[in-house]
PyMOL commands that place a pseudoatom at each C-alpha (Angstrom):
pseudoatom trace, name=CA, resn=MET, resi=1, chain=A, elem=C, hetatm=0, pos=[-0.063, 187.732, 99.610]
pseudoatom trace, name=CA, resn=PRO, resi=2, chain=A, elem=C, hetatm=0, pos=[3.080, 184.831, 99.262]
pseudoatom trace, name=CA, resn=THR, resi=3, chain=A, elem=C, hetatm=0, pos=[3.068, 181.591, 101.142]
pseudoatom trace, name=CA, resn=THR, resi=4, chain=A, elem=C, hetatm=0, pos=[6.056, 180.419, 102.347]
pseudoatom trace, name=CA, resn=LEU, resi=5, chain=A, elem=C, hetatm=0, pos=[6.151, 176.806, 103.456]
pseudoatom trace, name=CA, resn=LYS, resi=6, chain=A, elem=C, hetatm=0, pos=[9.025, 175.841, 105.607]
pseudoatom trace, name=CA, resn=ARG, resi=7, chain=A, elem=C, hetatm=0, pos=[11.085, 172.239, 105.327]
pseudoatom trace, name=CA, resn=PRO, resi=8, chain=A, elem=C, hetatm=0, pos=[8.826, 169.460, 106.307]
pseudoatom trace, name=CA, resn=TYR, resi=9, chain=A, elem=C, hetatm=0, pos=[8.937, 168.322, 109.889]
pseudoatom trace, name=CA, resn=SER, resi=10, chain=A, elem=C, hetatm=0, pos=[9.022, 164.523, 110.824]
pseudoatom trace, name=CA, resn=ILE, resi=11, chain=A, elem=C, hetatm=0, pos=[5.847, 163.337, 112.308]
pseudoatom trace, name=CA, resn=ASP, resi=12, chain=A, elem=C, hetatm=0, pos=[7.876, 161.323, 115.065]
pseudoatom trace, name=CA, resn=TRP, resi=13, chain=A, elem=C, hetatm=0, pos=[9.857, 164.690, 115.676]
pseudoatom trace, name=CA, resn=ARG, resi=14, chain=A, elem=C, hetatm=0, pos=[9.087, 165.780, 119.457]
pseudoatom trace, name=CA, resn=GLY, resi=15, chain=A, elem=C, hetatm=0, pos=[10.552, 168.964, 119.753]
pseudoatom trace, name=CA, resn=ASP, resi=16, chain=A, elem=C, hetatm=0, pos=[8.896, 172.273, 120.364]
pseudoatom trace, name=CA, resn=PRO, resi=17, chain=A, elem=C, hetatm=0, pos=[7.106, 173.661, 117.374]
pseudoatom trace, name=CA, resn=PRO, resi=18, chain=A, elem=C, hetatm=0, pos=[8.491, 177.289, 116.500]
pseudoatom trace, name=CA, resn=HIS, resi=19, chain=A, elem=C, hetatm=0, pos=[6.405, 180.408, 117.700]
pseudoatom trace, name=CA, resn=MET, resi=20, chain=A, elem=C, hetatm=0, pos=[4.015, 177.784, 119.371]
pseudoatom trace, name=CA, resn=LEU, resi=21, chain=A, elem=C, hetatm=0, pos=[3.218, 179.454, 122.622]
pseudoatom trace, name=CA, resn=PRO, resi=22, chain=A, elem=C, hetatm=0, pos=[4.387, 176.800, 125.677]
pseudoatom trace, name=CA, resn=PRO, resi=23, chain=A, elem=C, hetatm=0, pos=[0.941, 176.140, 127.270]
pseudoatom trace, name=CA, resn=ASP, resi=24, chain=A, elem=C, hetatm=0, pos=[-0.161, 174.982, 123.779]
pseudoatom trace, name=CA, resn=ILE, resi=25, chain=A, elem=C, hetatm=0, pos=[2.592, 172.726, 123.096]
pseudoatom trace, name=CA, resn=PRO, resi=26, chain=A, elem=C, hetatm=0, pos=[1.296, 169.511, 125.642]
pseudoatom trace, name=CA, resn=VAL, resi=27, chain=A, elem=C, hetatm=0, pos=[-2.131, 170.534, 123.795]
pseudoatom trace, name=CA, resn=TRP, resi=28, chain=A, elem=C, hetatm=0, pos=[-0.176, 170.083, 120.229]
pseudoatom trace, name=CA, resn=ARG, resi=29, chain=A, elem=C, hetatm=0, pos=[1.355, 166.279, 121.710]
pseudoatom trace, name=CA, resn=ARG, resi=30, chain=A, elem=C, hetatm=0, pos=[-1.917, 165.131, 122.421]
pseudoatom trace, name=CA, resn=PHE, resi=31, chain=A, elem=C, hetatm=0, pos=[-3.025, 165.689, 119.455]
pseudoatom trace, name=CA, resn=MET, resi=32, chain=A, elem=C, hetatm=0, pos=[-0.034, 164.730, 117.470]
pseudoatom trace, name=CA, resn=GLU, resi=33, chain=A, elem=C, hetatm=0, pos=[-0.286, 161.379, 119.465]
pseudoatom trace, name=CA, resn=THR, resi=34, chain=A, elem=C, hetatm=0, pos=[-3.991, 161.058, 118.844]
pseudoatom trace, name=CA, resn=TRP, resi=35, chain=A, elem=C, hetatm=0, pos=[-3.948, 162.141, 115.051]
pseudoatom trace, name=CA, resn=LYS, resi=36, chain=A, elem=C, hetatm=0, pos=[-0.514, 161.656, 113.732]
pseudoatom trace, name=CA, resn=HIS, resi=37, chain=A, elem=C, hetatm=0, pos=[-1.587, 158.649, 111.436]
pseudoatom trace, name=CA, resn=GLU, resi=38, chain=A, elem=C, hetatm=0, pos=[-3.469, 161.212, 109.605]
pseudoatom trace, name=CA, resn=ILE, resi=39, chain=A, elem=C, hetatm=0, pos=[-0.716, 163.281, 108.575]
pseudoatom trace, name=CA, resn=LYS, resi=40, chain=A, elem=C, hetatm=0, pos=[1.418, 162.584, 105.308]
pseudoatom trace, name=CA, resn=THR, resi=41, chain=A, elem=C, hetatm=0, pos=[3.096, 165.781, 106.154]
pseudoatom trace, name=CA, resn=LEU, resi=42, chain=A, elem=C, hetatm=0, pos=[3.922, 168.240, 108.676]
pseudoatom trace, name=CA, resn=TYR, resi=43, chain=A, elem=C, hetatm=0, pos=[5.071, 172.088, 108.274]
pseudoatom trace, name=CA, resn=TYR, resi=44, chain=A, elem=C, hetatm=0, pos=[5.872, 174.620, 111.019]
pseudoatom trace, name=CA, resn=ASP, resi=45, chain=A, elem=C, hetatm=0, pos=[7.096, 178.189, 111.158]
pseudoatom trace, name=CA, resn=CYS, resi=46, chain=A, elem=C, hetatm=0, pos=[5.642, 178.540, 107.475]
pseudoatom trace, name=CA, resn=LEU, resi=47, chain=A, elem=C, hetatm=0, pos=[4.713, 182.745, 106.443]
pseudoatom trace, name=CA, resn=LEU, resi=48, chain=A, elem=C, hetatm=0, pos=[1.316, 183.496, 105.268]
pseudoatom trace, name=CA, resn=GLY, resi=49, chain=A, elem=C, hetatm=0, pos=[0.563, 187.038, 103.676]
pseudoatom trace, name=CA, resn=GLY, resi=50, chain=A, elem=C, hetatm=0, pos=[2.643, 190.118, 103.971]
pseudoatom trace, name=CA, resn=PRO, resi=51, chain=A, elem=C, hetatm=0, pos=[4.295, 191.759, 101.692]
pseudoatom trace, name=CA, resn=PHE, resi=52, chain=A, elem=C, hetatm=0, pos=[5.637, 189.913, 98.170]
pseudoatom trace, name=CA, resn=PHE, resi=53, chain=A, elem=C, hetatm=0, pos=[9.278, 190.487, 97.572]
pseudoatom trace, name=CA, resn=SER, resi=54, chain=A, elem=C, hetatm=0, pos=[11.233, 188.986, 94.381]
pseudoatom trace, name=CA, resn=PRO, resi=55, chain=A, elem=C, hetatm=0, pos=[14.135, 186.794, 95.206]
pseudoatom trace, name=CA, resn=GLU, resi=56, chain=A, elem=C, hetatm=0, pos=[16.468, 189.661, 94.332]
pseudoatom trace, name=CA, resn=GLU, resi=57, chain=A, elem=C, hetatm=0, pos=[14.434, 191.659, 96.626]
pseudoatom trace, name=CA, resn=LEU, resi=58, chain=A, elem=C, hetatm=0, pos=[14.998, 189.234, 98.853]
pseudoatom trace, name=CA, resn=ARG, resi=59, chain=A, elem=C, hetatm=0, pos=[18.483, 189.385, 99.015]
pseudoatom trace, name=CA, resn=ASP, resi=60, chain=A, elem=C, hetatm=0, pos=[18.686, 192.644, 101.010]
pseudoatom trace, name=CA, resn=PRO, resi=61, chain=A, elem=C, hetatm=0, pos=[18.626, 191.700, 104.857]
pseudoatom trace, name=CA, resn=ILE, resi=62, chain=A, elem=C, hetatm=0, pos=[16.142, 194.456, 105.400]
pseudoatom trace, name=CA, resn=LYS, resi=63, chain=A, elem=C, hetatm=0, pos=[13.518, 193.429, 103.052]
pseudoatom trace, name=CA, resn=LYS, resi=64, chain=A, elem=C, hetatm=0, pos=[13.662, 189.701, 104.079]
pseudoatom trace, name=CA, resn=SER, resi=65, chain=A, elem=C, hetatm=0, pos=[13.765, 190.926, 107.657]
pseudoatom trace, name=CA, resn=TRP, resi=66, chain=A, elem=C, hetatm=0, pos=[10.628, 192.769, 107.463]
pseudoatom trace, name=CA, resn=ARG, resi=67, chain=A, elem=C, hetatm=0, pos=[8.874, 189.591, 105.377]
pseudoatom trace, name=CA, resn=TYR, resi=68, chain=A, elem=C, hetatm=0, pos=[9.619, 187.364, 107.789]
pseudoatom trace, name=CA, resn=VAL, resi=69, chain=A, elem=C, hetatm=0, pos=[8.425, 190.029, 110.510]
pseudoatom trace, name=CA, resn=THR, resi=70, chain=A, elem=C, hetatm=0, pos=[5.266, 191.194, 108.860]
pseudoatom trace, name=CA, resn=ALA, resi=71, chain=A, elem=C, hetatm=0, pos=[4.294, 187.695, 107.795]
pseudoatom trace, name=CA, resn=LYS, resi=72, chain=A, elem=C, hetatm=0, pos=[1.573, 185.888, 109.488]
pseudoatom trace, name=CA, resn=ARG, resi=73, chain=A, elem=C, hetatm=0, pos=[2.402, 181.967, 111.205]
pseudoatom trace, name=CA, resn=PRO, resi=74, chain=A, elem=C, hetatm=0, pos=[0.369, 179.610, 111.803]
pseudoatom trace, name=CA, resn=ASP, resi=75, chain=A, elem=C, hetatm=0, pos=[1.038, 176.973, 114.188]
pseudoatom trace, name=CA, resn=ALA, resi=76, chain=A, elem=C, hetatm=0, pos=[0.919, 174.197, 111.621]
pseudoatom trace, name=CA, resn=ILE, resi=77, chain=A, elem=C, hetatm=0, pos=[-0.189, 173.170, 108.196]
pseudoatom trace, name=CA, resn=ILE, resi=78, chain=A, elem=C, hetatm=0, pos=[-0.753, 169.610, 107.940]
pseudoatom trace, name=CA, resn=GLU, resi=79, chain=A, elem=C, hetatm=0, pos=[-1.112, 167.911, 104.481]
pseudoatom trace, name=CA, resn=THR, resi=80, chain=A, elem=C, hetatm=0, pos=[-2.945, 164.760, 105.181]
pseudoatom trace, name=CA, resn=GLU, resi=81, chain=A, elem=C, hetatm=0, pos=[-3.850, 162.189, 102.223]
pseudoatom trace, name=CA, resn=THR, resi=82, chain=A, elem=C, hetatm=0, pos=[-6.581, 164.409, 100.946]
pseudoatom trace, name=CA, resn=GLU, resi=83, chain=A, elem=C, hetatm=0, pos=[-6.929, 168.120, 102.133]
pseudoatom trace, name=CA, resn=ILE, resi=84, chain=A, elem=C, hetatm=0, pos=[-4.514, 170.839, 103.820]
pseudoatom trace, name=CA, resn=TRP, resi=85, chain=A, elem=C, hetatm=0, pos=[-4.722, 171.837, 107.383]
pseudoatom trace, name=CA, resn=VAL, resi=86, chain=A, elem=C, hetatm=0, pos=[-3.953, 175.168, 108.779]
pseudoatom trace, name=CA, resn=VAL, resi=87, chain=A, elem=C, hetatm=0, pos=[-3.590, 174.776, 112.303]
pseudoatom trace, name=CA, resn=GLU, resi=88, chain=A, elem=C, hetatm=0, pos=[-4.322, 177.130, 115.192]
pseudoatom trace, name=CA, resn=VAL, resi=89, chain=A, elem=C, hetatm=0, pos=[-3.572, 175.494, 118.601]
pseudoatom trace, name=CA, resn=SER, resi=90, chain=A, elem=C, hetatm=0, pos=[-4.511, 176.853, 121.869]
pseudoatom trace, name=CA, resn=ALA, resi=91, chain=A, elem=C, hetatm=0, pos=[-4.946, 175.328, 125.444]
pseudoatom trace, name=CA, resn=ASN, resi=92, chain=A, elem=C, hetatm=0, pos=[-8.216, 177.550, 126.351]
pseudoatom trace, name=CA, resn=PRO, resi=93, chain=A, elem=C, hetatm=0, pos=[-9.252, 179.680, 123.532]
pseudoatom trace, name=CA, resn=GLY, resi=94, chain=A, elem=C, hetatm=0, pos=[-11.450, 182.828, 122.935]
pseudoatom trace, name=CA, resn=LEU, resi=95, chain=A, elem=C, hetatm=0, pos=[-12.919, 184.391, 120.266]
pseudoatom trace, name=CA, resn=ARG, resi=96, chain=A, elem=C, hetatm=0, pos=[-9.532, 185.603, 118.929]
pseudoatom trace, name=CA, resn=ALA, resi=97, chain=A, elem=C, hetatm=0, pos=[-8.616, 182.049, 118.034]
pseudoatom trace, name=CA, resn=LEU, resi=98, chain=A, elem=C, hetatm=0, pos=[-11.298, 181.968, 115.606]
pseudoatom trace, name=CA, resn=GLY, resi=99, chain=A, elem=C, hetatm=0, pos=[-10.096, 185.042, 113.665]
pseudoatom trace, name=CA, resn=GLN, resi=100, chain=A, elem=C, hetatm=0, pos=[-6.619, 183.498, 113.417]
pseudoatom trace, name=CA, resn=CYS, resi=101, chain=A, elem=C, hetatm=0, pos=[-8.267, 180.376, 112.074]
pseudoatom trace, name=CA, resn=VAL, resi=102, chain=A, elem=C, hetatm=0, pos=[-9.811, 182.646, 109.207]
pseudoatom trace, name=CA, resn=ALA, resi=103, chain=A, elem=C, hetatm=0, pos=[-7.876, 184.689, 108.489]
pseudoatom trace, name=CA, resn=TYR, resi=104, chain=A, elem=C, hetatm=0, pos=[-4.681, 182.318, 107.953]
pseudoatom trace, name=CA, resn=LEU, resi=105, chain=A, elem=C, hetatm=0, pos=[-6.748, 179.720, 106.159]
pseudoatom trace, name=CA, resn=ALA, resi=106, chain=A, elem=C, hetatm=0, pos=[-7.927, 182.820, 103.724]
pseudoatom trace, name=CA, resn=LEU, resi=107, chain=A, elem=C, hetatm=0, pos=[-4.134, 183.949, 103.774]
pseudoatom trace, name=CA, resn=TRP, resi=108, chain=A, elem=C, hetatm=0, pos=[-3.298, 180.463, 102.528]
pseudoatom trace, name=CA, resn=GLN, resi=109, chain=A, elem=C, hetatm=0, pos=[-6.108, 180.269, 99.722]
pseudoatom trace, name=CA, resn=GLU, resi=110, chain=A, elem=C, hetatm=0, pos=[-4.542, 183.414, 98.302]
pseudoatom trace, name=CA, resn=ASP, resi=111, chain=A, elem=C, hetatm=0, pos=[-0.946, 181.464, 97.598]
pseudoatom trace, name=CA, resn=PRO, resi=112, chain=A, elem=C, hetatm=0, pos=[-1.384, 177.665, 98.224]
pseudoatom trace, name=CA, resn=LYS, resi=113, chain=A, elem=C, hetatm=0, pos=[1.367, 176.045, 97.569]
pseudoatom trace, name=CA, resn=ILE, resi=114, chain=A, elem=C, hetatm=0, pos=[-0.067, 172.434, 97.908]
pseudoatom trace, name=CA, resn=LEU, resi=115, chain=A, elem=C, hetatm=0, pos=[-3.477, 172.184, 95.247]
pseudoatom trace, name=CA, resn=LYS, resi=116, chain=A, elem=C, hetatm=0, pos=[-5.615, 170.214, 97.604]
pseudoatom trace, name=CA, resn=PRO, resi=117, chain=A, elem=C, hetatm=0, pos=[-8.846, 171.097, 99.666]
pseudoatom trace, name=CA, resn=GLU, resi=118, chain=A, elem=C, hetatm=0, pos=[-8.194, 173.608, 102.631]
pseudoatom trace, name=CA, resn=LYS, resi=119, chain=A, elem=C, hetatm=0, pos=[-9.939, 173.831, 105.981]
pseudoatom trace, name=CA, resn=ALA, resi=120, chain=A, elem=C, hetatm=0, pos=[-9.007, 175.771, 108.946]
pseudoatom trace, name=CA, resn=VAL, resi=121, chain=A, elem=C, hetatm=0, pos=[-8.095, 173.410, 111.925]
pseudoatom trace, name=CA, resn=LEU, resi=122, chain=A, elem=C, hetatm=0, pos=[-8.393, 174.597, 115.798]
pseudoatom trace, name=CA, resn=VAL, resi=123, chain=A, elem=C, hetatm=0, pos=[-6.568, 172.276, 118.179]
pseudoatom trace, name=CA, resn=VAL, resi=124, chain=A, elem=C, hetatm=0, pos=[-7.788, 172.878, 122.224]
pseudoatom trace, name=CA, resn=GLU, resi=125, chain=A, elem=C, hetatm=0, pos=[-7.997, 171.655, 125.288]
pseudoatom trace, name=CA, resn=THR, resi=126, chain=A, elem=C, hetatm=0, pos=[-11.138, 173.436, 126.308]
pseudoatom trace, name=CA, resn=LEU, resi=127, chain=A, elem=C, hetatm=0, pos=[-13.718, 174.762, 124.113]
pseudoatom trace, name=CA, resn=ASP, resi=128, chain=A, elem=C, hetatm=0, pos=[-16.625, 177.224, 125.442]
pseudoatom trace, name=CA, resn=THR, resi=129, chain=A, elem=C, hetatm=0, pos=[-19.812, 176.383, 123.609]
pseudoatom trace, name=CA, resn=ASP, resi=130, chain=A, elem=C, hetatm=0, pos=[-20.349, 179.784, 121.606]
pseudoatom trace, name=CA, resn=LEU, resi=131, chain=A, elem=C, hetatm=0, pos=[-16.777, 179.363, 120.492]
pseudoatom trace, name=CA, resn=GLY, resi=132, chain=A, elem=C, hetatm=0, pos=[-17.827, 175.921, 119.225]
pseudoatom trace, name=CA, resn=ALA, resi=133, chain=A, elem=C, hetatm=0, pos=[-20.625, 176.915, 117.606]
pseudoatom trace, name=CA, resn=ALA, resi=134, chain=A, elem=C, hetatm=0, pos=[-19.280, 179.940, 115.792]
pseudoatom trace, name=CA, resn=CYS, resi=135, chain=A, elem=C, hetatm=0, pos=[-16.371, 177.766, 114.678]
pseudoatom trace, name=CA, resn=GLY, resi=136, chain=A, elem=C, hetatm=0, pos=[-19.095, 175.695, 112.992]
pseudoatom trace, name=CA, resn=ARG, resi=137, chain=A, elem=C, hetatm=0, pos=[-20.799, 178.302, 111.211]
pseudoatom trace, name=CA, resn=PHE, resi=138, chain=A, elem=C, hetatm=0, pos=[-17.459, 179.567, 109.823]
pseudoatom trace, name=CA, resn=GLY, resi=139, chain=A, elem=C, hetatm=0, pos=[-16.099, 176.101, 108.464]
pseudoatom trace, name=CA, resn=VAL, resi=140, chain=A, elem=C, hetatm=0, pos=[-13.462, 175.458, 111.441]
pseudoatom trace, name=CA, resn=ARG, resi=141, chain=A, elem=C, hetatm=0, pos=[-12.600, 172.043, 112.227]
pseudoatom trace, name=CA, resn=VAL, resi=142, chain=A, elem=C, hetatm=0, pos=[-11.811, 171.674, 116.108]
pseudoatom trace, name=CA, resn=PHE, resi=143, chain=A, elem=C, hetatm=0, pos=[-10.146, 168.559, 117.778]
pseudoatom trace, name=CA, resn=VAL, resi=144, chain=A, elem=C, hetatm=0, pos=[-10.190, 169.224, 121.256]
pseudoatom trace, name=CA, resn=VAL, resi=145, chain=A, elem=C, hetatm=0, pos=[-7.470, 167.085, 123.123]
for i in range(1, 145): cmd.bond("trace and resi %d" % i, "trace and resi %d" % (i + 1))
show_as sticks, trace
zoom trace
């Protein structure tokens, strides 16, 4: 299961993150304002999982397209001084967000590109009590902003 980190973004960049849903962007911006001091490197549009193709195979536009379509994409990957945070952002998450966090972390662990302890992170505006408890049980760190 290959991981592709794309180019790092500036911590101060304030455009719309690629593939982040519009209702989640204001939540993300509030998170960044509060937690940017923790961030060493920030990545968007990273590919996790999907089929493995060699560099030669990826020259084929069909295979390259297939790789991009089938890979999973967390909203962000953050490198702190001591950890990697694999991040999902959702203004009003349901249980599906927990599944995404756990799956993204598992895919990252298959092919980590930065060797530091990893954490699944969920950034939210609202948090249901049951979802919060389930996140705690599965080790997902939650930021309510």
